[in-house]
C-alpha positions as CSV (number, residue, x, y, z in Angstrom):
1,M,81.5,-139.6,11.3
2,Q,84.4,-141.6,12.8
3,P,87.9,-141.1,11.4
4,N,88.9,-143.4,8.5
5,T,85.2,-144.5,8.2
6,K,84.0,-144.1,4.6
7,P,80.5,-142.5,4.2
8,K,77.7,-144.7,3.2
9,L,76.3,-144.1,-0.3
10,L,73.0,-145.6,-1.5
11,V,72.7,-145.7,-5.3
12,T,69.3,-146.2,-7.0
13,T,69.1,-147.2,-10.6
14,S,66.9,-149.0,-13.2
15,T,69.9,-150.1,-15.3
16,F,72.5,-152.3,-13.8
17,V,74.4,-155.3,-15.0
18,R,73.0,-158.7,-13.8
19,N,76.4,-160.3,-13.9
20,S,79.9,-159.6,-15.2
21,D,79.0,-161.0,-18.7
22,D,75.7,-159.1,-19.0
23,P,75.5,-156.9,-22.2
24,Q,73.5,-154.3,-20.2
25,P,75.3,-150.9,-20.1
26,R,78.0,-151.0,-17.5
27,F,78.5,-147.3,-16.9
28,V,76.8,-147.2,-13.5
29,L,78.8,-150.2,-12.3
30,D,82.1,-148.7,-13.6
31,L,81.4,-145.4,-11.9
32,L,80.7,-147.2,-8.6
33,K,83.8,-149.2,-8.8
34,G,85.7,-146.0,-8.9
35,L,83.6,-144.5,-6.1
36,S,84.2,-147.5,-3.9
37,A,87.5,-146.0,-2.9
38,Y,85.6,-143.2,-1.2
39,F,82.3,-144.7,0.0
40,N,80.7,-147.8,1.3
41,I,78.2,-148.4,-1.5
42,V,74.9,-150.2,-1.7
43,V,73.0,-150.4,-5.0
44,L,69.2,-150.7,-5.2
45,A,68.3,-152.2,-8.6
46,P,65.3,-154.0,-10.0
47,S,64.8,-157.7,-9.5
48,H,64.8,-160.1,-12.5
49,V,64.1,-163.7,-13.2
50,G,66.9,-165.9,-11.8
51,L,68.7,-163.2,-9.8
52,P,69.3,-163.4,-6.1
53,P,67.8,-160.8,-3.8
54,A,71.3,-159.6,-2.8
55,E,74.8,-160.3,-4.0
56,L,78.2,-158.7,-4.8
57,V,78.7,-157.8,-8.5
58,E,82.4,-157.1,-9.1
59,G,82.8,-156.1,-5.5
60,I,79.7,-153.8,-5.3
61,R,76.9,-154.8,-3.0
62,V,73.6,-155.0,-4.9
63,V,70.1,-155.3,-3.4
64,R,67.3,-156.1,-5.9
65,F,63.7,-155.0,-5.1
66,R,60.7,-157.1,-6.0
67,Y,57.8,-155.4,-7.8
68,A,55.6,-158.1,-9.2
69,P,53.6,-160.9,-7.5
70,L,55.6,-163.6,-9.5
71,R,59.3,-163.4,-10.3
72,S,58.5,-164.6,-13.8
73,L,56.7,-161.3,-14.4
74,E,59.7,-159.2,-13.3
75,T,60.9,-158.5,-16.9
76,L,60.5,-154.7,-17.1
77,A,63.9,-153.3,-16.4
78,Y,66.4,-155.3,-18.5
79,S,67.0,-156.5,-22.1
80,G,67.2,-153.0,-23.5
81,G,65.7,-150.9,-20.7
82,I,62.2,-150.0,-19.5
83,M,61.1,-147.8,-22.5
84,A,62.2,-150.5,-25.0
85,Q,60.3,-153.1,-23.0
86,L,57.2,-150.9,-23.0
87,K,57.4,-150.3,-26.7
88,R,57.9,-154.0,-27.5
89,H,55.2,-155.2,-25.0
90,P,52.6,-152.5,-24.3
91,L,50.9,-154.7,-21.7
92,K,54.0,-154.2,-19.5
93,W,52.6,-150.7,-18.7
94,L,50.6,-152.6,-16.1
95,L,53.9,-153.3,-14.3
96,V,54.9,-149.6,-14.1
97,P,52.9,-148.7,-10.9
98,L,54.1,-151.9,-9.3
99,F,57.7,-151.0,-10.2
100,L,57.4,-147.6,-8.7
101,W,55.8,-148.9,-5.6
102,G,58.3,-151.7,-5.2
103,Q,61.3,-149.4,-5.5
104,R,59.8,-146.9,-3.1
105,R,59.1,-149.6,-0.5
106,A,62.6,-151.1,-0.8
107,L,64.2,-147.7,-0.6
108,R,62.3,-146.8,2.6
109,Q,63.3,-150.2,4.1
110,L,66.9,-149.7,3.3
111,L,66.8,-146.2,4.9
112,D,65.1,-147.6,8.0
113,R,67.7,-150.3,8.4
114,D,70.9,-148.2,7.9
115,N,72.1,-144.7,8.2
116,F,73.1,-143.6,4.7
117,D,75.0,-140.4,4.2
118,A,73.7,-139.7,0.7
119,I,71.6,-141.1,-2.1
120,N,72.7,-141.0,-5.8
121,A,69.7,-141.5,-8.0
122,H,70.6,-142.4,-11.6
123,W,67.9,-141.0,-13.9
124,A,65.6,-138.2,-12.6
125,L,62.7,-140.4,-13.6
126,P,61.8,-142.6,-11.9
127,Q,64.6,-143.0,-9.4
128,G,65.0,-139.3,-8.6
129,L,61.2,-138.9,-8.3
130,I,61.0,-141.8,-5.8
131,A,64.0,-140.6,-3.7
132,T,63.0,-137.0,-3.5
133,S,59.4,-137.8,-2.7
134,L,60.1,-139.8,0.4
135,R,59.0,-137.8,3.5
136,T,61.1,-139.5,6.2
137,T,63.2,-137.9,8.9
138,N,66.1,-140.1,8.0
139,R,66.3,-139.4,4.3
140,P,69.8,-138.2,3.4
141,P,70.6,-135.6,0.7
142,V,69.8,-136.7,-2.8
143,I,72.1,-136.3,-5.8
144,V,70.3,-136.9,-9.1
145,T,72.3,-137.9,-12.1
146,C,70.6,-137.0,-15.5
147,H,71.6,-139.2,-18.4
148,G,69.4,-137.8,-21.2
149,G,66.6,-140.3,-21.5
150,D,65.1,-138.9,-18.3
151,V,65.1,-135.3,-19.6
152,Y,64.8,-135.0,-23.4
153,P,61.5,-137.0,-23.9
154,F,59.8,-135.1,-21.1
155,Y,61.1,-131.5,-21.5
156,D,58.2,-130.4,-23.7
157,S,55.6,-132.8,-22.3
158,P,53.0,-132.6,-19.4
159,I,55.5,-134.5,-17.3
160,K,57.9,-131.5,-17.5
161,A,56.4,-130.1,-14.2
162,I,57.1,-133.3,-12.4
163,L,60.7,-133.4,-13.8
164,S,61.2,-129.8,-12.6
165,A,59.9,-130.7,-9.1
166,V,62.3,-133.6,-8.9
167,L,65.3,-131.4,-9.7
168,R,64.1,-128.7,-7.3
169,R,63.7,-131.2,-4.4
170,S,67.1,-132.7,-5.0
171,T,70.2,-131.5,-3.2
172,K,72.5,-131.7,-6.3
173,V,71.9,-132.3,-10.0
174,V,74.6,-133.9,-12.1
175,P,73.9,-133.9,-15.9
176,V,76.3,-135.9,-18.1
177,S,76.6,-133.2,-20.8
178,R,76.7,-129.4,-21.3
179,E,73.4,-129.4,-23.3
180,L,71.7,-131.4,-20.5
181,T,73.1,-128.9,-18.0
182,V,71.4,-126.0,-19.8
183,L,68.1,-127.9,-19.8
184,C,68.3,-128.8,-16.1
185,Q,69.1,-125.2,-15.2
186,G,66.1,-124.1,-17.2
187,L,64.0,-126.6,-15.3
188,L,65.3,-125.3,-12.0
189,G,64.6,-121.7,-12.9
190,S,66.1,-119.5,-10.2
191,S,69.8,-118.6,-10.2
192,E,70.1,-120.0,-6.6
193,Q,68.7,-123.4,-7.8
194,K,71.0,-123.4,-10.9
195,D,74.0,-123.3,-8.6
196,K,73.4,-126.8,-7.5
197,V,74.0,-128.2,-11.1
198,S,77.4,-129.7,-11.9
199,T,78.3,-131.3,-15.3
200,V,80.1,-134.6,-15.0
201,P,80.2,-137.1,-17.9
202,M,80.4,-140.8,-17.7
203,G,83.8,-142.3,-18.3
204,V,85.9,-145.1,-19.7
205,S,88.3,-147.6,-18.1
206,L,91.4,-146.8,-20.0
207,P,93.5,-149.8,-18.9
208,S,90.8,-152.1,-20.4
209,Y,91.5,-150.7,-23.8
210,D,95.3,-151.0,-23.7
211,I,95.4,-154.2,-25.6
212,G,98.6,-153.7,-27.5
213,P,99.3,-153.8,-31.3
214,A,98.4,-157.5,-31.8
215,A,95.6,-158.0,-34.3
216,P,92.3,-158.7,-32.5
217,K,90.8,-162.2,-33.2
218,I,87.5,-161.9,-31.2
219,E,85.4,-161.5,-34.3
220,P,86.3,-161.7,-38.0
221,I,85.1,-158.2,-38.7
222,K,88.3,-157.1,-40.5
223,T,89.4,-158.4,-43.9
224,Q,92.8,-157.4,-45.3
225,G,92.4,-154.5,-47.7
226,V,88.7,-153.8,-46.8
227,F,87.8,-150.6,-44.9
228,T,85.8,-151.5,-41.8
229,A,83.4,-149.3,-39.9
230,I,81.8,-150.3,-36.6
231,F,78.6,-149.2,-34.8
232,V,78.1,-150.2,-31.1
233,G,74.9,-149.5,-29.3
234,R,71.2,-150.3,-28.9
235,L,69.3,-150.7,-32.1
236,V,66.7,-148.1,-31.4
237,R,65.7,-145.0,-33.4
238,K,67.7,-142.4,-31.5
239,K,71.0,-144.3,-32.4
240,G,70.6,-143.4,-36.1
241,V,71.5,-146.7,-37.6
242,K,69.2,-146.3,-40.6
243,P,71.1,-143.1,-41.8
244,L,74.3,-145.1,-41.4
245,L,73.0,-147.8,-43.7
246,D,71.9,-145.1,-46.2
247,A,75.5,-143.7,-46.1
248,I,76.9,-147.2,-46.9
249,K,74.4,-147.5,-49.7
250,L,75.6,-144.1,-51.1
251,L,79.2,-145.2,-51.0
252,R,78.5,-148.4,-52.8
253,S,76.5,-146.6,-55.5
254,D,79.4,-144.1,-56.2
255,D,81.7,-146.5,-58.0
256,N,83.1,-150.0,-57.7
257,S,86.1,-148.8,-55.6
258,Y,83.7,-148.2,-52.6
259,H,82.4,-151.7,-52.6
260,H,85.4,-152.5,-50.4
261,I,83.7,-151.2,-47.2
262,K,82.2,-153.3,-44.4
263,L,80.0,-152.3,-41.5
264,A,79.9,-154.3,-38.3
265,I,76.9,-153.6,-36.1
266,V,77.3,-154.6,-32.5
267,G,74.1,-154.5,-30.4
268,D,70.5,-155.4,-30.3
269,G,67.1,-153.7,-29.8
270,N,63.6,-153.2,-31.0
271,D,64.7,-152.0,-34.5
272,R,67.0,-154.9,-35.3
273,E,64.5,-156.9,-37.5
274,F,63.6,-153.7,-39.4
275,L,67.3,-152.7,-39.9
276,E,68.3,-156.2,-41.1
277,S,65.4,-156.2,-43.6
278,Y,66.3,-152.6,-44.7
279,A,69.9,-153.6,-45.3
280,A,68.9,-156.7,-47.3
281,D,66.3,-154.8,-49.3
282,N,68.9,-152.2,-50.3
283,G,71.5,-154.8,-51.4
284,L,73.8,-154.3,-48.4
285,G,73.8,-157.9,-47.3
286,D,77.4,-158.5,-48.2
287,S,78.5,-155.2,-46.7
288,V,76.7,-155.2,-43.3
289,T,77.0,-157.7,-40.5
290,F,74.8,-157.7,-37.5
291,L,76.7,-159.2,-34.6
292,G,74.2,-158.8,-31.8
293,W,75.4,-158.0,-28.3
294,R,79.0,-159.0,-27.3
295,N,80.7,-159.4,-24.0
296,H,82.1,-156.1,-22.7
297,T,85.6,-157.7,-22.6
298,H,85.4,-158.2,-26.4
299,L,84.6,-154.6,-27.1
300,P,88.2,-153.2,-27.0
301,H,89.2,-155.8,-29.5
302,L,86.2,-155.1,-31.8
303,L,86.7,-151.4,-31.7
304,A,90.5,-151.7,-32.3
305,A,89.9,-154.0,-35.3
306,A,87.8,-151.3,-37.1
307,D,89.1,-148.4,-39.2
308,V,86.4,-146.1,-37.9
309,C,83.7,-146.0,-35.3
310,V,80.5,-144.3,-36.3
311,V,78.1,-142.8,-33.7
312,P,75.2,-141.5,-35.9
313,S,72.8,-140.4,-33.1
314,I,69.6,-138.6,-34.1
315,H,66.7,-136.9,-32.4
316,A,64.0,-139.6,-32.1
317,D,60.3,-138.9,-32.8
318,T,59.6,-139.3,-29.0
319,G,62.0,-136.4,-28.2
320,D,64.6,-138.7,-26.9
321,K,68.3,-138.5,-27.8
322,D,71.7,-139.5,-26.4
323,G,73.4,-137.7,-23.6
324,L,77.1,-138.4,-24.1
325,P,77.4,-141.9,-25.7
326,V,80.1,-143.8,-23.8
327,V,81.1,-145.6,-27.0
328,L,82.7,-142.3,-28.1
329,L,85.1,-142.6,-25.2
330,E,85.6,-146.4,-25.8
331,A,86.4,-145.8,-29.4
332,A,88.9,-143.1,-28.6
333,A,90.5,-145.3,-26.0
334,S,90.9,-148.0,-28.6
335,G,92.7,-145.7,-31.0
336,T,89.9,-145.9,-33.5
337,T,88.9,-142.9,-35.7
338,I,85.5,-141.5,-34.8
339,I,82.8,-140.1,-37.0
340,A,79.7,-138.8,-35.0
341,S,76.7,-136.7,-35.4
342,E,76.7,-133.2,-34.0
343,I,74.0,-133.6,-31.4
344,A,73.4,-133.5,-27.6
345,G,76.6,-134.2,-25.6
346,I,78.7,-135.5,-28.5
347,P,80.5,-132.2,-29.2
348,D,81.5,-132.2,-25.5
349,F,84.2,-134.6,-26.6
350,I,84.5,-134.5,-30.4
351,S,85.9,-131.3,-32.0
352,H,85.4,-131.4,-35.7
353,R,88.6,-132.2,-37.7
354,E,90.6,-132.1,-34.4
355,N,89.9,-135.4,-32.8
356,G,87.1,-136.7,-35.0
357,L,84.6,-135.7,-37.6
358,L,81.1,-134.3,-37.0
359,F,78.1,-134.3,-39.4
360,P,74.5,-133.1,-39.1
361,P,72.2,-135.7,-37.4
362,G,70.5,-138.0,-39.9
363,H,72.4,-136.5,-42.9
364,A,73.5,-139.7,-44.8
365,K,75.3,-137.7,-47.6
366,A,77.5,-135.9,-45.1
367,L,78.2,-139.1,-43.3
368,A,79.1,-140.8,-46.6
369,A,81.4,-137.9,-47.4
370,H,83.2,-138.3,-44.1
371,L,83.6,-142.1,-44.6
372,R,85.0,-141.5,-48.1
373,L,87.5,-139.0,-46.7
374,M,88.6,-141.5,-44.0
375,M,89.0,-144.2,-46.6
376,T,91.1,-142.1,-48.9
377,D,93.2,-140.0,-46.4
378,R,94.4,-142.6,-43.9
379,E,97.1,-140.2,-42.5
380,F,94.4,-137.7,-41.5
381,A,92.4,-140.5,-40.0
382,R,95.4,-141.5,-37.9
383,K,96.0,-138.0,-36.7
384,L,92.3,-137.7,-35.6
385,A,92.6,-141.0,-33.7
386,Q,95.8,-140.0,-32.0
387,Q,94.4,-136.7,-30.7
388,A,91.2,-138.5,-29.5
389,L,93.4,-140.9,-27.6
390,K,95.1,-138.0,-25.8
391,D,91.8,-136.2,-25.1
392,V,90.1,-139.3,-23.6
393,K,92.5,-139.4,-20.7
394,A,90.4,-136.7,-19.0
395,F,87.5,-139.2,-19.1
396,D,89.2,-142.0,-17.3
397,W,87.0,-143.5,-14.6
398,Q,89.4,-142.6,-11.9
399,V,89.2,-138.9,-12.9
400,I,85.4,-139.0,-13.2
401,A,85.0,-140.8,-9.9
402,Q,87.1,-138.2,-8.1
403,K,84.8,-135.4,-9.5
404,Y,81.7,-137.4,-8.3
405,A,83.3,-138.0,-4.9
406,D,84.0,-134.3,-4.5
407,I,80.3,-133.5,-5.2
408,I,79.0,-136.2,-2.9
409,H,81.4,-135.2,-0.1
410,E,80.4,-131.6,-0.5
411,T,76.7,-132.5,-0.4
412,I,77.2,-134.6,2.8
413,E,79.2,-131.9,4.6
414,A,76.9,-129.0,3.6
415,P,74.7,-127.7,6.5
416,S,71.1,-129.1,6.2
């Protein structure tokens, strides 16, 4: 390696923004923007209708691989993610083998054309599986990042053996939460293998949330004198929106004083139609507003406008659950009080009654009690938000990128 030459990092992912205004989750892009100070980065992401085969997205070079005979069929990887697409349209399972083959072929072609120093595969399945299964002399070390959806649903399934093999073949494993770290270490087995696991969460761009004291006007979600809660995320079972609606119903049934509560739901997904009907059937139409997806630049204003952000994650029937929801960090950076379920990686950031409130997953009565407390004790709510704002500084993308860079540099420099 020549002096002052940044190492080349190839990043593979099935979730990546299509453009700056895309409502797709941005955490991979935000991480790479931080890592661009340390590496020359190329992202390998799925193709999609209307997207060019290669371009720069906010300064990051993105190459998109083809996986279907017609571009009009390449609809598997976006609009909620692969699993959501498969649930909504079961016939898209026919695209899965093509997707795996297309990504593997494109990955091999990139490795043949350029000398990359490392691969960072986001999600053990399928990206980690594809990267670690390549048997080429020029394959660099592979760092597998586990986000949760690639581990939880498969840990007690027949695919567990494949997941274990992926982690064993990788050079480094980076789970986003402590609970995921324990599971990954269990999959690796031996103490020698466990040593290659390092926990690094996703982060938040703190400057984006420094919007000052001016009242946000992006959305009319806040009415004078009305307590406002906000939920941000995909409308799928593991996000726990139904128990949140149940909690709002409980508050409204207590007495008339709790009719002055509003809930803004930001996001979309497979369960939206059901949740809208559920809210209407339970008489919550005047208390709950479904806003759909919003541009990421609006999110700091939306969060700051709310009195409390609720993250009611649960354990889905499929075994899936969140790793460490980034919205926790975004709400903290916005100075908004947080109420969240005590599940997966959420306690990695939220300490009960110190920087937020925790409740048992799916427990609508406990969530309603926490909302009632925040409505009646505004000083306590303010103190929780102030502490969270201090604590979230450790999750700034610059801090997280430095930790990732250290792991990647260590991997590159280690003797093969």
